[in-house]
N, C-alpha and C positions, 0 to 999 in steps of 0.2 A: 281239317279240311272242311270247308262249308259245302252245302248241298250243291251249289252251282259248280264248284270245282270238281266234286265227286262225279257229277253227271258228265262233265266234260271228259274226265279221265275214263269213265266207263264207255263213253261213246268212242273215244280214241282206241281203247282196247278192243272193242267190238269191231271197229272198222279194220284194225290191223289183223284181227283174227279172220274176218270174212274174206280178206284179200290175200291170205297166206298162200304162197306157192313155193314149190321147191325150185331153187336156183342152183344151177351148176350140176355137177356129177353126183347123182343120188348114191351111187355105190361108195364113193369117198365119204360122203356125209354120213351114211349109215354106219360105216366103219368107225368114224369119229364118235358117233352116239353110242355105239356098242362098247367102245373103249372106255367111255366115261360112265356108262350105265350097263354093267355086265349082265344085269338081269333082263335086259332087252333081248328078245330072241330074233332069229331071222324072220320068223313069221310076223312078229310085232313091227319089224322095220320094212316089211314088204310094201312097196310103193307102186301105185298105178296112176297114171296121168288122169286128172279129174276126180280122183278119190282121196284127196288130201284129208278130208274130214274123217274117213275111215282110219287113216294112218294116225291122226291126232287122237282119236278115241282109243285105239289100241295102246298107244304110248301112255295116255292118261291112266288107263286101267292098270297097266304093268307097273308104272312108277308111283301110282297113288297120288297123282298131282292134278291140279285143276287145269282146265283147258288153256287159260291164258298163260299159265306157267309152262305148259308144254310148247306152246307157240313161241314163247320167249327162248326156250331151250333150242328149238329148231332154228330160229332166226340167229341166235348167237353162234350155233354150230356152222351156219352158212357163212358167217362173217369171218371165221378163222382162216387165216392165210396159211397155206402149207409152208413148211420149213424148207428153205433153200440151202442146199449143201455147198 
């Protein structure tokens, strides 16, 4: 990847991270995340509107992942459709 492509990728990641918001039912999403990452505690997954950054930092710390990885996990969890019986 050349410098120009790398810069574009970094800008896209930063933009996505800056605009991250919880979509849908947080209780359902937090259960999904806890099922996938058992080490996440209820405290780690506490969410308050407008405090997305705090949530991201707690998950980063607990999972030992970078900010962009946490945002990707959160976004992926939001995209999962519930199973219909």
